[in-house]
VEXBA-206138 format. One record per residue (C-alpha): x, y, z; residue in one letter; chain; residue number from 1. Coordinates in pm, 1 decimal, padded with zeros to 6 digits. Layout:
BEGIN
SITE        px        py        pz  rest  kette   nr
SITE         X         Y         Z     a      A  NUM
...
***
This chain:
BEGIN
SITE        px        py        pz  rest  kette   nr
SITE   08575.3   13582.1  -00935.0     m      A    1
SITE   08709.9   13727.4  -00599.8     k      A    2
SITE   08713.6   13521.6  -00304.8     t      A    3
SITE   08812.8   13558.1   00059.5     f      A    4
SITE   08948.4   13319.2   00347.8     t      A    5
SITE   09006.7   13360.5   00714.8     g      A    6
SITE   08726.5   13657.0   00723.0     k      A    7
SITE   08505.0   13647.0   00972.5     n      A    8
SITE   08110.3   13727.9   00929.0     w      A    9
SITE   07885.6   13926.5   01129.3     q      A   10
SITE   07524.1   13967.7   01059.1     n      A   11
SITE   07352.3   14325.0   01067.6     w      A   12
SITE   07257.0   14276.2   01441.2     s      A   13
SITE   07559.5   14181.1   01526.0     g      A   14
SITE   07390.0   13837.0   01682.2     s      A   15
SITE   07537.8   13563.5   01449.8     v      A   16
SITE   07891.4   13532.0   01344.6     s      A   17
SITE   08107.0   13272.0   01217.8     c      A   18
SITE   08491.2   13187.5   01040.0     m      A   19
SITE   08370.8   13043.1   00697.9     p      A   20
SITE   08609.4   12866.6   00492.0     n      A   21
SITE   08575.2   13086.2   00158.0     k      A   22
SITE   08354.1   13355.4   00075.4     i      A   23
SITE   08275.4   13408.8  -00291.9     f      A   24
SITE   08194.8   13729.0  -00471.5     f      A   25
SITE   08028.5   13631.3  -00810.0     p      A   26
SITE   07974.7   13917.4  -01103.0     t      A   27
SITE   07792.5   13638.6  -01298.0     s      A   28
SITE   07551.7   13389.4  -01320.3     e      A   29
SITE   07892.6   13112.8  -01432.3     q      A   30
SITE   08058.8   13233.5  -01131.6     d      A   31
SITE   07772.2   13127.4  -00898.7     i      A   32
SITE   07789.3   12773.1  -01107.7     i      A   33
SITE   08161.7   12784.8  -01121.8     d      A   34
SITE   08140.9   12830.8  -00678.6     a      A   35
SITE   07885.8   12586.9  -00633.5     i      A   36
SITE   08106.6   12313.3  -00864.2     q      A   37
SITE   08415.6   12416.8  -00643.6     q      A   38
SITE   08213.9   12342.1  -00321.2     v      A   39
SITE   08114.5   12019.6  -00444.7     k      A   40
SITE   08370.7   11914.4  -00540.1     y      A   41
SITE   08538.4   11935.6  -00173.9     k      A   42
SITE   08194.2   11768.6  -00030.7     k      A   43
SITE   08178.3   12102.8   00132.6     q      A   44
SITE   07861.5   12284.7   00208.6     a      A   45
SITE   07741.9   12676.4   00056.8     i      A   46
SITE   07531.9   12898.2   00178.5     r      A   47
SITE   07450.2   13244.0  -00018.5     v      A   48
SITE   07394.1   13568.0   00175.2     e      A   49
SITE   07242.1   13887.2   00081.3     g      A   50
SITE   07258.6   14182.1   00291.4     s      A   51
SITE   07325.4   13987.9   00618.7     r      A   52
SITE   06992.3   14133.3   00741.4     h      A   53
SITE   06843.1   13821.4   00878.5     s      A   54
SITE   06846.3   13766.6   01273.7     f      A   55
SITE   06854.7   13383.1   01220.0     t      A   56
SITE   07122.8   13203.7   01202.5     p      A   57
SITE   07085.6   13121.1   00816.7     l      A   58
SITE   07391.7   13200.8   00677.6     i      A   59
SITE   07626.8   13101.2   00987.3     e      A   60
SITE   07845.9   12808.7   00844.1     t      A   61
SITE   08236.7   12671.1   00887.2     e      A   62
SITE   08177.1   12555.5   00527.2     d      A   63
SITE   08150.7   12867.7   00257.5     n      A   64
SITE   07922.1   13142.5   00145.6     i      A   65
SITE   07847.9   13296.7  -00164.1     l      A   66
SITE   07798.0   13669.2  -00159.0     s      A   67
SITE   07614.1   13874.1  -00400.6     l      A   68
SITE   07698.5   14174.7  -00313.6     k      A   69
SITE   07917.7   14232.6  -00647.1     q      A   70
SITE   07610.3   14080.2  -00862.7     y      A   71
SITE   07376.9   14329.4  -00923.2     h      A   72
SITE   07133.4   14523.8  -01183.8     g      A   73
SITE   06862.7   14457.6  -01420.5     i      A   74
SITE   06887.7   14246.6  -01718.2     y      A   75
SITE   06612.2   14346.2  -01917.5     s      A   76
SITE   06275.4   14486.5  -01847.3     i      A   77
SITE   05951.5   14431.8  -02079.2     d      A   78
SITE   05785.5   14691.2  -02069.8     e      A   79
SITE   05453.8   14564.4  -02251.6     e      A   80
SITE   05414.0   14302.0  -01941.3     k      A   81
SITE   05546.2   14552.9  -01712.3     c      A   82
SITE   05799.4   14294.9  -01576.9     e      A   83
SITE   06169.0   14366.9  -01521.9     a      A   84
SITE   06408.1   14083.0  -01451.4     t      A   85
SITE   06703.5   14161.1  -01250.2     v      A   86
SITE   07020.1   14013.3  -01104.7     k      A   87
SITE   06940.5   13803.3  -00740.1     s      A   88
SITE   07175.7   14076.4  -00555.7     g      A   89
SITE   07054.0   14429.3  -00668.3     t      A   90
SITE   06955.9   14595.6  -00381.9     q      A   91
SITE   06624.0   14691.9  -00293.5     l      A   92
SITE   06688.3   15096.5  -00257.1     r      A   93
SITE   06908.7   15038.8  -00587.9     a      A   94
SITE   06654.4   14886.9  -00785.0     l      A   95
SITE   06335.6   15142.9  -00634.1     g      A   96
SITE   06529.0   15412.5  -00839.3     q      A   97
SITE   06656.7   15163.4  -01127.4     m      A   98
SITE   06293.8   15099.9  -01236.1     l      A   99
SITE   06139.6   15475.3  -01141.4     a      A  100
SITE   06414.8   15581.9  -01374.0     d      A  101
SITE   06206.9   15384.9  -01653.8     r      A  102
SITE   05851.7   15473.3  -01487.0     g      A  103
SITE   05784.0   15138.0  -01279.5     l      A  104
SITE   05786.3   15046.7  -00950.6     a      A  105
SITE   05740.7   14713.0  -00708.7     m      A  106
SITE   05385.7   14626.9  -00570.8     q      A  107
SITE   05467.5   14661.5  -00237.8     n      A  108
SITE   05729.7   14673.4  -00003.0     l      A  109
SITE   05856.7   14660.4   00323.9     g      A  110
SITE   06004.6   14952.0   00556.8     d      A  111
SITE   06373.5   14802.2   00534.2     i      A  112
SITE   06511.5   14855.2   00172.2     d      A  113
SITE   06912.2   14744.8   00221.5     c      A  114
SITE   06822.7   14376.7   00140.7     q      A  115
SITE   06913.3   14238.4  -00161.7     t      A  116
SITE   06619.5   14137.5  -00374.3     i      A  117
SITE   06696.2   13769.7  -00362.8     a      A  118
SITE   06714.7   13789.3   00049.6     g      A  119
SITE   06373.2   13966.8   00083.1     a      A  120
SITE   06183.5   13680.6  -00106.5     v      A  121
SITE   06365.9   13397.9  -00025.8     s      A  122
SITE   06294.9   13461.0   00352.9     t      A  123
SITE   05940.8   13606.3   00318.3     g      A  124
SITE   06020.3   13991.5   00379.7     t      A  125
SITE   05656.1   14203.8   00337.7     h      A  126
SITE   05491.4   14535.8   00365.5     g      A  127
SITE   05158.5   14621.1   00477.4     t      A  128
SITE   04771.0   14644.7   00281.1     g      A  129
SITE   04490.0   14368.0   00274.3     l      A  130
SITE   04490.7   14322.0  -00102.7     s      A  131
SITE   04919.6   14293.4  -00114.1     l      A  132
SITE   05099.6   13994.8  -00057.7     g      A  133
SITE   05479.3   13977.0   00041.5     g      A  134
SITE   05758.7   14070.9  -00214.4     i      A  135
SITE   05755.8   13678.7  -00314.4     a      A  136
SITE   05442.6   13727.2  -00432.4     t      A  137
SITE   05541.5   13987.0  -00684.6     q      A  138
SITE   05771.8   13702.7  -00847.6     v      A  139
SITE   05671.9   13609.1  -01208.7     a      A  140
SITE   05943.6   13326.1  -01224.2     s      A  141
SITE   06321.3   13300.7  -01196.0     f      A  142
SITE   06639.6   13113.3  -01252.2     s      A  143
SITE   06767.2   12863.2  -00994.5     l      A  144
SITE   07135.0   12668.5  -01007.7     v      A  145
SITE   07116.2   12370.2  -00805.3     t      A  146
SITE   07323.1   12149.9  -00642.0     a      A  147
SITE   07445.9   11967.3  -00983.4     d      A  148
SITE   07519.2   12333.8  -01121.8     g      A  149
SITE   07254.3   12321.5  -01357.6     e      A  150
SITE   07022.6   12607.0  -01431.3     v      A  151
SITE   06627.9   12571.6  -01412.4     i      A  152
SITE   06375.8   12844.4  -01489.8     h      A  153
SITE   06065.7   12856.0  -01239.0     c      A  154
SITE   05744.1   12994.5  -01330.6     s      A  155
SITE   05381.9   12899.4  -01304.0     e      A  156
SITE   05383.0   12702.2  -01579.1     t      A  157
SITE   05724.4   12586.1  -01606.0     e      A  158
SITE   05865.5   12369.2  -01300.2     n      A  159
SITE   05610.1   12472.9  -01151.3     s      A  160
SITE   05648.2   12286.5  -00800.8     e      A  161
SITE   05976.2   12386.5  -00756.0     v      A  162
SITE   05844.4   12742.6  -00836.0     f      A  163
SITE   05588.3   12732.8  -00550.5     k      A  164
SITE   05873.9   12582.2  -00313.9     a      A  165
SITE   06122.3   12831.1  -00425.3     g      A  166
SITE   05975.2   13128.1  -00372.3     q      A  167
SITE   06032.4   13142.9  -00007.0     i      A  168
SITE   06314.9   12888.4   00065.4     s      A  169
SITE   06560.7   13006.8   00253.7     l      A  170
SITE   06846.9   12946.2   00012.8     g      A  171
SITE   06791.1   12587.3   00035.0     a      A  172
SITE   06714.0   12472.0  -00313.0     l      A  173
SITE   06975.0   12637.4  -00482.6     g      A  174
SITE   07089.2   13001.9  -00548.1     i      A  175
SITE   06898.1   13207.1  -00723.5     i      A  176
SITE   07044.0   13400.7  -01004.0     s      A  177
SITE   06808.2   13590.4  -01142.1     k      A  178
SITE   06457.2   13713.8  -01054.1     l      A  179
SITE   06171.0   13814.6  -01296.5     t      A  180
SITE   05914.3   14122.2  -01121.3     l      A  181
SITE   05536.0   14113.4  -01149.9     k      A  182
SITE   05544.4   14575.7  -01146.4     l      A  183
SITE   05341.2   14835.6  -01214.4     m      A  184
SITE   05384.3   15176.2  -01318.8     p      A  185
SITE   05563.4   15422.7  -01103.8     a      A  186
SITE   05296.4   15609.1  -00866.0     y      A  187
SITE   05316.4   15850.1  -00627.1     y      A  188
SITE   05226.8   15764.1  -00252.9     l      A  189
SITE   05051.7   15992.0   00013.7     k      A  190
SITE   05104.3   15887.0   00345.2     v      A  191
SITE   04945.2   16042.0   00664.3     v      A  192
SITE   05114.5   15990.7   01044.6     k      A  193
SITE   04894.0   16035.2   01295.1     k      A  194
SITE   04901.2   15981.7   01672.7     r      A  195
SITE   04645.9   15798.6   01850.4     c      A  196
SITE   04539.4   15583.4   02126.2     t      A  197
SITE   04581.2   15174.1   02116.0     l      A  198
SITE   04219.6   15109.9   02158.8     d      A  199
SITE   04168.9   15349.6   01883.5     e      A  200
SITE   04364.7   15187.1   01644.9     s      A  201
SITE   04225.5   14853.5   01738.7     l      A  202
SITE   03880.4   14910.8   01738.4     e      A  203
SITE   03891.4   15108.4   01393.1     n      A  204
SITE   04174.6   14829.1   01245.0     f      A  205
SITE   03933.1   14650.6   01014.1     t      A  206
SITE   03825.5   14963.5   00905.5     q      A  207
SITE   04174.3   15102.3   00831.8     n      A  208
SITE   04313.8   14789.7   00666.6     i      A  209
SITE   03984.5   14792.1   00433.4     e      A  210
SITE   03984.4   15177.5   00317.7     n      A  211
SITE   04357.9   15227.7   00299.8     n      A  212
SITE   04602.6   15093.8   00027.7     r      A  213
SITE   04843.0   15043.7   00309.2     h      A  214
SITE   04795.8   15071.3   00721.7     f      A  215
SITE   04995.5   15001.3   01004.0     e      A  216
SITE   05058.7   15082.9   01336.8     f      A  217
SITE   05331.4   15101.0   01645.6     f      A  218
SITE   05183.9   15089.4   02008.5     w      A  219
SITE   05434.5   15209.4   02266.1     l      A  220
SITE   05439.5   14976.1   02552.0     p      A  221
SITE   05330.5   15087.2   02904.2     h      A  222
SITE   05113.7   15379.2   02721.8     t      A  223
SITE   04770.9   15365.9   02512.2     n      A  224
SITE   04961.8   15571.5   02247.7     y      A  225
SITE   05021.2   15445.9   01866.3     t      A  226
SITE   05166.7   15602.3   01554.3     y      A  227
SITE   04978.3   15509.5   01282.9     t      A  228
SITE   05071.9   15504.9   00886.2     k      A  229
SITE   04809.0   15509.3   00601.7     a      A  230
SITE   04930.5   15543.2   00276.9     m      A  231
SITE   04711.3   15550.3  -00047.5     n      A  232
SITE   04815.5   15590.6  -00397.9     i      A  233
SITE   04770.1   16006.1  -00502.6     t      A  234
SITE   04733.5   16170.6  -00827.8     n      A  235
SITE   04938.8   16470.4  -00653.2     d      A  236
SITE   05338.5   16420.6  -00824.2     k      A  237
SITE   05468.0   16658.9  -00623.0     k      A  238
SITE   05779.2   16582.0  -00297.8     d      A  239
SITE   05604.3   16677.5  -00007.7     r      A  240
SITE   05628.6   16687.0   00359.8     g      A  241
SITE   06038.4   16585.5   00306.1     t      A  242
SITE   06134.8   16806.3   00628.2     w      A  243
SITE   05847.3   16557.0   00775.3     r      A  244
SITE   06008.1   16240.1   00676.0     k      A  245
SITE   06323.8   16342.1   00823.7     y      A  246
SITE   06185.3   16460.2   01165.5     f      A  247
SITE   06009.1   16130.9   01127.1     s      A  248
SITE   06290.8   15865.6   01069.3     e      A  249
SITE   06662.9   16060.9   01184.0     i      A  250
SITE   06491.9   16236.3   01506.2     v      A  251
SITE   06196.3   15979.6   01641.0     f      A  252
SITE   06272.4   15669.0   01491.1     e      A  253
SITE   06630.2   15660.4   01548.2     n      A  254
SITE   06752.4   15902.9   01710.4     g      A  255
SITE   06475.8   15917.0   02021.6     a      A  256
SITE   06504.0   15527.0   01972.6     l      A  257
SITE   06876.0   15517.5   02043.2     f      A  258
SITE   06860.7   15761.8   02329.1     m      A  259
SITE   06596.0   15553.1   02446.7     f      A  260
SITE   06766.0   15216.9   02392.6     g      A  261
SITE   07091.8   15381.1   02587.0     s      A  262
SITE   06898.2   15552.9   02886.2     l      A  263
SITE   06729.4   15161.2   02910.8     c      A  264
SITE   07038.1   14981.8   02925.1     r      A  265
SITE   07158.9   15232.2   03249.2     l      A  266
SITE   06881.5   15249.7   03416.6     f      A  267
SITE   06597.0   14909.7   03315.1     p      A  268
SITE   06406.3   15069.3   03578.1     r      A  269
SITE   06309.1   15368.4   03408.9     w      A  270
SITE   06181.7   15224.4   03092.7     s      A  271
SITE   05812.8   15300.1   03154.9     q      A  272
SITE   05879.9   15653.3   03231.7     k      A  273
SITE   06073.7   15647.8   02900.0     i      A  274
SITE   05821.3   15524.8   02693.5     s      A  275
SITE   05575.8   15779.7   02823.3     a      A  276
SITE   05819.7   16082.2   02729.5     a      A  277
SITE   05834.4   15934.9   02362.2     g      A  278
SITE   05467.7   15999.3   02329.5     t      A  279
SITE   05504.6   16330.2   02275.0     s      A  280
SITE   05769.7   16279.9   01974.7     l      A  281
SITE   05544.5   16053.5   01781.0     i      A  282
SITE   05556.6   16249.8   01433.3     p      A  283
SITE   05204.0   16361.8   01276.3     q      A  284
SITE   05165.0   16492.7   00935.5     g      A  285
SITE   05156.0   16411.2   00544.0     e      A  286
SITE   05385.7   16314.1   00315.9     e      A  287
SITE   05364.1   16270.9  -00080.1     t      A  288
SITE   05688.8   16106.9  -00292.2     n      A  289
SITE   05737.5   15804.7  -00477.6     l      A  290
SITE   05617.6   15470.5  -00370.4     s      A  291
SITE   05990.2   15325.8  -00318.1     a      A  292
SITE   06073.3   15661.9  -00127.9     n      A  293
SITE   05743.0   15628.6   00126.2     i      A  294
SITE   05791.2   15247.0   00135.3     f      A  295
SITE   06103.5   15296.1   00300.1     s      A  296
SITE   06289.0   15411.5   00599.0     s      A  297
SITE   06624.8   15459.9   00738.1     y      A  298
SITE   06754.1   15267.2   00995.7     r      A  299
SITE   07108.1   15280.0   01232.8     w      A  300
SITE   06958.6   15162.8   01576.5     v      A  301
SITE   07080.5   14801.4   01635.6     r      A  302
SITE   06786.2   14582.3   01743.0     f      A  303
SITE   06681.2   14216.4   01804.4     h      A  304
SITE   06385.4   14127.7   01637.8     e      A  305
SITE   06081.3   13864.4   01648.3     m      A  306
SITE   05790.0   13827.9   01390.0     e      A  307
SITE   05540.5   13629.7   01391.6     y      A  308
SITE   05217.7   13594.7   01156.0     s      A  309
SITE   04867.8   13552.0   01318.4     v      A  310
SITE   04550.4   13473.5   01135.5     p      A  311
SITE   04381.5   13827.1   01067.2     l      A  312
SITE   04111.0   13791.5   01292.5     e      A  313
SITE   04308.1   13689.3   01569.4     k      A  314
SITE   04542.1   14006.7   01582.9     g      A  315
SITE   04363.1   14224.0   01818.9     t      A  316
SITE   04314.4   13935.1   02053.8     e      A  317
SITE   04705.3   13848.6   02040.5     v      A  318
SITE   04841.3   14235.3   02081.2     l      A  319
SITE   04545.5   14253.9   02401.9     r      A  320
SITE   04739.9   13905.8   02547.5     e      A  321
SITE   05072.5   14080.8   02478.5     i      A  322
SITE   04993.6   14376.9   02687.3     e      A  323
SITE   04892.1   14185.3   02974.7     a      A  324
SITE   05186.2   13963.6   02993.0     f      A  325
SITE   05406.8   14275.9   02963.7     i      A  326
SITE   05214.2   14467.8   03256.0     r      A  327
SITE   05182.0   14105.8   03460.5     k      A  328
SITE   05568.3   14030.0   03421.3     e      A  329
SITE   05693.5   14421.5   03395.9     n      A  330
SITE   05876.0   14342.6   03113.9     i      A  331
SITE   06115.1   14692.3   03036.5     k      A  332
SITE   06021.0   14730.3   02699.3     v      A  333
SITE   06077.4   15077.2   02516.5     t      A  334
SITE   06081.5   14961.8   02148.8     f      A  335
SITE   05756.9   15000.9   01935.1     p      A  336
SITE   05530.7   14688.6   01871.2     i      A  337
SITE   05472.1   14651.4   01514.3     e      A  338
SITE   05103.1   14583.7   01353.2     f      A  339
SITE   05076.0   14519.8   00966.7     r      A  340
SITE   04869.1   14291.5   00768.3     v      A  341
SITE   04904.9   14070.5   00436.6     a      A  342
SITE   04678.1   13880.4   00184.1     k      A  343
SITE   04695.2   13547.6   00191.3     e      A  344
SITE   04867.9   13333.9  -00053.0     d      A  345
SITE   04972.0   12991.5  -00157.2     d      A  346
SITE   05326.6   12982.0  -00149.0     i      A  347
SITE   05461.7   12667.6   00061.5     y      A  348
SITE   05638.2   12810.0   00321.4     l      A  349
SITE   05485.7   13171.1   00334.0     s      A  350
SITE   05399.2   13309.9   00710.9     p      A  351
SITE   05025.6   13437.3   00474.6     s      A  352
SITE   05033.2   13079.9   00335.3     y      A  353
SITE   04605.6   12993.5   00310.9     g      A  354
SITE   04520.4   13315.2   00548.2     r      A  355
SITE   04522.3   13674.3   00524.5     p      A  356
SITE   04724.7   13732.0   00837.3     s      A  357
SITE   04796.7   14049.6   01109.6     v      A  358
SITE   05192.7   14012.4   01163.3     y      A  359
SITE   05305.7   14132.8   01509.7     i      A  360
SITE   05721.7   14239.6   01554.6     a      A  361
SITE   05858.8   14277.8   01850.6     i      A  362
SITE   06218.3   14425.9   01938.1     h      A  363
SITE   06463.3   14482.4   02168.4     s      A  364
SITE   06778.5   14732.4   02146.1     f      A  365
SITE   07111.7   14563.2   02093.2     k      A  366
SITE   07244.3   14531.1   02423.4     g      A  367
SITE   06938.0   14496.5   02663.5     v      A  368
SITE   06802.9   14156.3   02777.0     p      A  369
SITE   06531.8   14007.3   02559.8     y      A  370
SITE   06533.3   13654.6   02665.2     e      A  371
SITE   06210.0   13646.4   02888.9     k      A  372
SITE   06018.5   13898.8   02645.3     y      A  373
SITE   06064.1   13709.6   02332.8     f      A  374
SITE   06002.1   13374.2   02501.6     a      A  375
SITE   05625.7   13515.4   02645.7     g      A  376
SITE   05545.8   13666.2   02317.7     c      A  377
SITE   05670.8   13384.9   02125.8     e      A  378
SITE   05402.5   13143.8   02382.9     a      A  379
SITE   05124.9   13361.9   02263.6     i      A  380
SITE   05198.3   13364.9   01935.4     f      A  381
SITE   05192.2   12974.2   01901.5     r      A  382
SITE   04881.0   12977.5   02120.7     k      A  383
SITE   04736.1   13136.7   01817.3     y      A  384
SITE   04875.6   12907.9   01560.5     n      A  385
SITE   05127.1   13185.7   01481.8     g      A  386
SITE   05404.0   13117.6   01204.9     r      A  387
SITE   05724.2   13319.7   01239.0     p      A  388
SITE   05908.5   13536.2   00971.2     h      A  389
SITE   06188.2   13339.4   00862.6     w      A  390
SITE   06470.7   13587.3   00866.0     g      A  391
SITE   06376.1   13693.9   01253.1     k      A  392
SITE   06443.6   13525.1   01585.3     m      A  393
SITE   06234.0   13240.0   01688.2     h      A  394
SITE   06269.8   12884.1   01877.4     n      A  395
SITE   06047.3   12652.8   01682.2     l      A  396
SITE   06227.2   12301.3   01547.6     k      A  397
SITE   06136.2   12075.7   01240.2     a      A  398
SITE   05806.9   11907.9   01436.5     s      A  399
SITE   05659.9   12273.2   01550.6     d      A  400
SITE   05714.7   12370.9   01151.6     f      A  401
SITE   05504.5   12076.1   00999.4     k      A  402
SITE   05218.7   12124.7   01219.7     n      A  403
SITE   05153.0   12470.7   01133.3     i      A  404
SITE   05239.9   12449.4   00759.6     y      A  405
SITE   04989.5   12275.5   00519.1     p      A  406
SITE   05289.3   12236.6   00283.0     k      A  407
SITE   05572.8   12143.3   00477.2     w      A  408
SITE   05651.7   11750.1   00315.5     e      A  409
SITE   05562.8   11941.1  -00027.6     n      A  410
SITE   05870.4   12148.2   00041.7     f      A  411
SITE   06121.3   11885.0   00166.8     h      A  412
SITE   06030.8   11662.9  -00097.8     r      A  413
SITE   06110.6   11917.1  -00336.2     v      A  414
SITE   06460.1   12004.5  -00135.0     r      A  415
SITE   06563.5   11662.7  -00148.4     r      A  416
SITE   06511.0   11599.2  -00493.8     e      A  417
SITE   06726.7   11895.9  -00568.1     l      A  418
SITE   06979.4   11885.2  -00295.9     d      A  419
SITE   06967.8   11489.3  -00163.0     p      A  420
SITE   07355.8   11524.7  -00069.8     d      A  421
SITE   07274.5   11875.8   00140.9     g      A  422
SITE   07502.1   12152.4  -00053.6     l      A  423
SITE   07283.6   12400.7   00079.2     f      A  424
SITE   07241.2   12325.8   00389.3     m      A  425
SITE   07382.1   12423.8   00733.7     n      A  426
SITE   07327.7   12315.9   01103.2     p      A  427
SITE   07059.3   12565.3   01176.1     y      A  428
SITE   06856.0   12468.3   00872.0     l      A  429
SITE   06931.6   12128.9   00983.1     q      A  430
SITE   06782.1   12222.6   01287.3     s      A  431
SITE   06446.0   12324.1   01149.6     i      A  432
SITE   06370.1   12150.4   00853.4     f      A  433
SITE   06505.6   11789.4   01001.6     e      A  434
SITE   06370.9   11557.9   01322.0     e      A  435
***
């Protein structure tokens, strides 16, 4: 197994960096077991990384990191059950293509596909859809390598409490080596993109999420305009609108955003005018393609992000308060605010546990001050019993989480049983898990 020592580690946005003692690159489940046993023998800790896309210090450590970069691929496919068992380091982008080649597809995905499947599952990554849960809800079972080097199989019927705790676990219970995913036959999606007003988007939100398999919108602060996306399964199995997707992702979502972000760093007082100018570039039209190609969007603009889930019925109220806060405090914002929805689930650490949820994501270009903006929005999120996305920025501690997660103690009972010595902990996890 390849290892590196003395190598600096940094996450995707550049907001977190560290110098770990050693980085392991397993290529097999046995390599994962060996790495854990080595670290345990030396009484050190180990954190597991996927694609480094989390904005929080989930991986930051001076001990050891296990990278899943070289551990990827499909173990097996059960076409009768419509399930696939995959290695935990498999990147979503590659997985989508491999499944499509076998006539299969994920039920739902987010709009970024550079994450590993285990990383996306373990941090609660989600897409949008009133009848659809996050990626973790698509897991039928997983194999977990524990602090003792034992491999345990977990599902609804086998080690069921570990399964519920482990579907979203931040890598704190052990290292997931493989997952069996609940899939569906490959399908095409038609996406309709429109420019609307914020008033229209909020007024029609309930109708849009009920009438579309997937619906979301992006609001451009300091304007009354939104960019809406409605996606539905179609029988039209032809790739259409490829040039529109290119324009949408490269020109608007990356090129224009990069230009706007650069201008805001140089001329903050122009932020409102820059946002207004951006409304003229909002892409409109229709695209049709295989589902994985429609879900995913290319991202090369670096940014910081905070995202909270709030109860579905409070989503509109929360966004209106954020709008008022931005206006009152004259916050310089040029990055769109994303507004999505997800079905309730029963996963212990899921932001959608026990309630259908609206997810509201705020962003700031790298290099642009964000502290006042994020703090003000976070106060609003918390007022409405918001729960943060585990891979995105927040300022909560253990006592805060205990009050918003009904199964918080259940999760920690499982964690202490599986990892009594804290082999999979780091300072950040200690700050949010231990009072």
